[in-house]
C-alpha positions as CSV (number, residue, x, y, z in Angstrom):
1,M,-197.3,-41.1,61.9
2,K,-199.3,-38.5,60.0
3,T,-199.2,-34.9,61.3
4,E,-201.3,-31.8,60.7
5,K,-201.6,-30.3,57.2
6,T,-202.6,-26.6,57.0
7,L,-205.2,-26.0,54.2
8,A,-205.4,-22.6,52.5
9,P,-209.2,-22.3,51.7
10,F,-210.8,-20.1,49.2
11,N,-211.8,-16.6,50.1
12,G,-215.3,-16.8,51.5
13,Y,-216.4,-13.2,50.7
14,I,-215.7,-13.8,47.0
15,A,-217.6,-17.2,47.2
16,V,-220.6,-15.5,48.8
17,I,-220.7,-12.8,46.0
18,I,-220.5,-15.6,43.3
19,L,-223.2,-17.6,45.0
20,L,-225.5,-14.6,45.2
21,I,-224.9,-13.9,41.5
22,I,-225.8,-17.5,40.7
23,G,-228.7,-17.4,42.9
24,I,-230.1,-14.2,41.2
25,V,-229.5,-15.7,37.7
26,M,-231.3,-18.8,38.8
27,I,-234.4,-16.9,40.2
28,Y,-234.4,-14.7,37.1
29,G,-234.3,-17.6,34.7
30,L,-237.0,-19.5,36.6
31,T,-239.5,-16.6,36.7
32,S,-238.8,-15.5,33.2
33,S,-238.6,-18.7,31.3
34,H,-240.5,-21.1,33.5
35,N,-238.0,-23.7,32.5
36,L,-237.7,-26.5,34.9
37,F,-234.0,-26.7,34.3
38,W,-233.5,-23.8,36.6
39,L,-235.4,-25.6,39.3
40,A,-233.3,-28.6,39.0
41,L,-230.2,-26.5,39.7
42,L,-231.6,-25.5,43.2
43,P,-230.3,-28.6,45.0
44,V,-226.9,-27.9,43.5
45,F,-227.0,-24.2,44.6
46,F,-227.9,-25.2,48.1
47,L,-225.2,-27.8,48.3
48,L,-222.6,-25.2,47.3
49,T,-223.8,-23.0,50.1
50,K,-222.7,-25.6,52.6
51,G,-219.1,-24.9,51.5
52,I,-219.2,-21.6,53.4
53,I,-217.5,-21.9,56.8
54,V,-216.6,-19.3,59.6
55,T,-213.6,-19.9,61.9
56,S,-213.3,-17.7,64.9
57,P,-209.9,-16.7,66.4
58,N,-208.0,-19.6,68.3
59,N,-210.2,-22.1,66.7
60,A,-209.6,-24.7,63.9
61,K,-211.6,-26.9,61.5
62,V,-210.5,-30.3,60.6
63,L,-211.7,-31.2,57.2
64,L,-212.4,-34.9,55.9
65,L,-213.6,-36.1,52.6
66,F,-215.3,-39.5,52.9
67,G,-213.0,-40.3,55.8
68,A,-209.8,-39.1,54.2
69,Y,-208.0,-36.3,56.1
70,K,-207.6,-33.2,53.8
71,G,-206.2,-30.6,56.0
72,S,-206.9,-28.1,58.9
73,I,-207.8,-24.5,58.8
74,K,-206.4,-22.3,61.6
75,Q,-207.0,-18.9,59.9
76,N,-209.9,-16.9,61.2
77,G,-212.5,-15.5,58.8
78,L,-215.1,-16.5,56.2
79,F,-214.0,-19.2,53.8
80,F,-215.2,-21.5,51.1
81,V,-214.2,-25.2,51.0
82,N,-215.5,-28.4,49.2
83,P,-219.1,-28.7,50.3
84,L,-218.6,-32.4,50.8
85,Y,-216.0,-32.0,53.4
86,S,-217.1,-33.0,56.9
87,R,-215.8,-30.7,59.5
88,T,-214.9,-31.0,63.1
89,S,-214.1,-27.9,65.4
90,L,-211.3,-27.8,67.8
91,S,-210.4,-24.9,70.2
92,L,-206.7,-23.8,70.2
93,R,-207.2,-21.7,73.3
94,A,-204.9,-22.2,76.3
95,R,-206.8,-24.2,79.0
96,N,-206.3,-25.0,82.6
97,F,-206.5,-28.5,84.2
98,E,-206.1,-29.1,88.0
99,S,-205.8,-32.8,88.8
100,D,-207.5,-34.3,91.8
101,K,-205.4,-34.8,95.0
102,I,-204.1,-38.3,94.7
103,K,-202.2,-40.3,97.3
104,V,-198.9,-41.6,96.2
105,N,-195.6,-42.8,97.7
106,D,-192.5,-40.5,97.5
107,K,-189.0,-42.0,96.8
108,M,-188.7,-43.1,100.5
109,G,-192.1,-44.8,100.4
110,N,-193.8,-42.1,102.6
111,P,-197.6,-41.6,101.6
112,I,-198.1,-38.0,100.3
113,M,-201.0,-36.2,98.8
114,I,-200.2,-34.2,95.6
115,S,-202.0,-32.5,92.8
116,V,-200.8,-30.5,89.8
117,I,-202.0,-27.5,87.7
118,L,-201.5,-27.9,84.0
119,V,-201.9,-25.2,81.3
120,W,-202.1,-26.8,77.8
121,K,-203.4,-26.1,74.4
122,V,-204.0,-28.2,71.1
123,K,-200.9,-27.8,68.9
124,D,-201.5,-30.6,66.2
125,T,-205.2,-30.9,65.3
126,F,-204.6,-34.1,63.4
127,K,-203.1,-35.9,66.5
128,A,-205.7,-34.4,68.8
129,T,-208.5,-35.7,66.6
130,F,-207.2,-39.1,65.3
131,E,-204.4,-40.3,67.4
132,V,-206.3,-40.6,70.6
133,D,-210.0,-41.4,71.2
134,N,-210.7,-38.4,73.6
135,Y,-207.8,-36.0,74.0
136,E,-209.2,-34.2,77.1
137,N,-209.6,-37.6,79.0
138,F,-206.4,-38.6,77.8
139,I,-204.8,-35.5,79.3
140,R,-206.3,-36.2,82.7
141,I,-205.1,-39.9,82.8
142,Q,-201.6,-39.3,81.5
143,T,-201.1,-36.3,83.9
144,D,-202.0,-38.5,86.9
145,S,-199.6,-41.0,85.6
146,A,-196.8,-38.5,85.3
147,V,-197.6,-37.1,88.8
148,R,-197.2,-40.7,90.3
149,K,-193.9,-41.2,88.4
150,L,-192.6,-37.8,89.5
151,A,-193.5,-38.4,93.3
152,G,-191.7,-41.7,93.2
153,S,-188.5,-40.1,91.8
154,F,-187.9,-37.6,94.7
155,P,-188.1,-37.7,98.4
156,Y,-190.7,-35.4,100.1
157,D,-187.8,-33.6,102.1
158,H,-184.2,-34.0,103.3
159,F,-185.2,-35.6,106.6
160,E,-185.5,-39.1,105.1
161,D,-182.6,-38.6,102.6
162,E,-180.1,-36.1,103.5
163,R,-178.0,-36.8,100.5
164,A,-180.8,-35.8,98.1
165,T,-180.1,-32.8,95.9
166,V,-183.8,-32.4,94.8
167,T,-186.9,-32.7,97.0
168,L,-190.5,-32.1,96.4
169,S,-191.1,-29.7,99.1
170,T,-188.0,-27.4,98.6
171,N,-186.7,-27.5,94.9
172,F,-189.9,-26.3,93.2
173,D,-188.3,-25.2,90.0
174,D,-186.4,-28.3,89.3
175,V,-189.4,-30.4,90.3
176,N,-191.8,-28.5,88.1
177,K,-189.3,-28.6,85.1
178,A,-189.1,-32.4,85.6
179,L,-192.8,-32.7,85.7
180,E,-193.4,-30.4,82.6
181,R,-191.0,-32.6,80.8
182,E,-192.6,-35.9,81.8
183,V,-196.1,-34.6,80.9
184,S,-195.0,-33.2,77.6
185,E,-193.4,-36.5,76.5
186,R,-196.7,-38.3,77.4
187,L,-199.0,-35.8,75.5
188,E,-196.9,-35.6,72.4
189,I,-198.9,-38.4,70.9
190,A,-202.2,-36.3,71.3
191,G,-200.7,-33.2,69.7
192,I,-200.9,-31.3,73.1
193,E,-198.4,-28.5,73.8
194,V,-197.8,-28.0,77.7
195,V,-197.5,-24.4,78.3
196,E,-196.9,-24.7,82.1
197,S,-197.0,-27.6,84.7
198,R,-196.5,-27.1,88.3
199,I,-197.5,-28.8,91.6
200,G,-200.5,-27.2,93.1
201,Y,-200.9,-29.1,96.4
202,L,-198.3,-31.1,98.4
203,A,-198.5,-32.4,101.9
204,Y,-198.0,-35.7,103.8
205,A,-201.0,-38.2,103.9
206,P,-203.3,-37.5,106.9
207,E,-202.2,-40.8,108.6
208,I,-198.5,-39.8,108.9
209,A,-198.8,-36.0,108.8
210,H,-199.0,-35.6,112.7
211,S,-196.0,-37.8,113.1
212,M,-194.0,-35.9,110.4
213,L,-195.0,-32.6,111.9
214,R,-193.6,-33.7,115.4
215,R,-190.4,-34.8,113.6
216,Q,-190.0,-31.5,112.0
217,Q,-190.6,-29.7,115.2
218,A,-188.2,-31.7,117.0
219,S,-185.5,-31.2,114.3
220,A,-186.1,-27.4,114.6
221,V,-185.9,-27.6,118.4
222,V,-182.6,-29.3,118.1
223,A,-181.2,-26.9,115.3
224,A,-182.4,-24.0,117.7
225,R,-180.8,-25.6,120.8
226,H,-177.5,-26.2,118.9
227,K,-177.4,-22.6,117.8
228,I,-178.2,-21.3,121.5
229,V,-175.5,-23.6,123.0
230,E,-173.0,-22.4,120.4
231,G,-173.7,-18.8,121.2
232,A,-173.7,-19.4,125.1
233,V,-170.3,-21.1,124.8
234,G,-168.8,-18.1,123.0
235,M,-170.3,-15.7,125.6
236,V,-168.8,-17.7,128.5
237,E,-165.5,-17.8,126.8
238,S,-165.6,-14.1,126.1
239,A,-166.6,-13.4,129.9
240,L,-164.0,-15.5,131.4
241,K,-161.3,-14.0,129.1
242,L,-162.5,-10.5,129.9
243,L,-162.5,-11.1,133.7
244,A,-158.9,-12.6,133.5
245,D,-157.6,-9.7,131.2
246,K,-158.8,-7.0,133.5
247,E,-157.7,-9.0,136.5
248,I,-160.9,-8.4,138.3
249,I,-160.9,-11.9,139.9
250,E,-159.0,-15.0,139.6
251,F,-160.7,-18.3,139.5
252,D,-159.4,-21.7,140.4
253,E,-160.6,-24.7,138.4
254,D,-163.6,-25.4,140.7
255,R,-164.8,-21.8,140.8
256,K,-164.3,-21.6,136.9
257,A,-166.3,-24.8,136.4
258,T,-169.1,-23.3,138.8
259,M,-169.2,-20.1,136.9
260,V,-169.3,-21.8,133.5
261,S,-172.2,-24.1,134.7
262,N,-174.3,-21.0,136.1
263,L,-173.7,-19.0,132.9
264,M,-174.7,-21.9,130.8
265,V,-177.9,-22.5,132.7
266,V,-178.8,-18.8,132.5
267,L,-178.1,-18.5,128.8
268,C,-179.5,-21.9,127.7
269,G,-182.6,-22.2,130.1
270,D,-186.0,-22.2,128.7
271,S,-187.5,-19.9,131.4
272,E,-186.2,-16.7,133.0
273,T,-183.6,-17.4,135.9
274,K,-184.0,-15.8,139.2
275,P,-180.7,-14.6,140.8
276,V,-179.7,-15.5,144.4
277,I,-177.7,-12.7,146.0
278,N,-174.9,-13.9,148.2
279,T,-174.4,-11.5,151.2
280,G,-171.8,-13.5,152.7
281,T,-168.3,-14.6,151.5
282,L,-167.5,-16.5,148.4
283,N,-167.2,-19.7,150.3
284,Q,-170.7,-19.5,151.8
């Protein structure tokens, strides 16, 4: 497979001076001698002027001679090349591409909506021009393909696969690195350098989003309840131990169970409890 060949062109400023001198000599010879020989040289002179090219910063010229690749010019400035060369201009600037939101299945088969943001630039002008038909369209299609493969390689979160070490919604750095590696491999044939690749949008598909949200909320409630109960048990244990150490009151097993039950209700209840004052004896 051929790759880019950098061409060192002739200094354009010197070429312009030489062409000006030739033009002056031709005009002088034509006006002074009226010789048609000088007139016949005019097409040659105009052909030579076509060899003057200008390349701006972060742009390149791909040069062909009757279909044969001769090289690329990445320098910026004024240059002179073979006037028979055909030229194709390419931008070497970094460009952004944001893919459309596409519906794909994650590793567990759940439909999700995902899009990516890609920062890229042309690295090899030969590959970008001749190895693919339209490198910008090639980038769009291959990026979508890489996104589909990435989504199928990882679960959306840990709810479906608790043993997963990397998920799409939590391990952003690892996922973005995997995406960048996948896209870079696919775009290598087109001579494209991936500067950065990251997920721009990620969510469950609309048809399951509500159910997944309820599941996440339920999991959050269970986790919060577990934490509350764990703290309440510690507080009850501490209260009973403190009452026993200070010998404030002695509980039999039934009274102890009743106190534990009341304290757990107070500490774990959703709403504020209202105390009932007992003005009689403990047995009432």
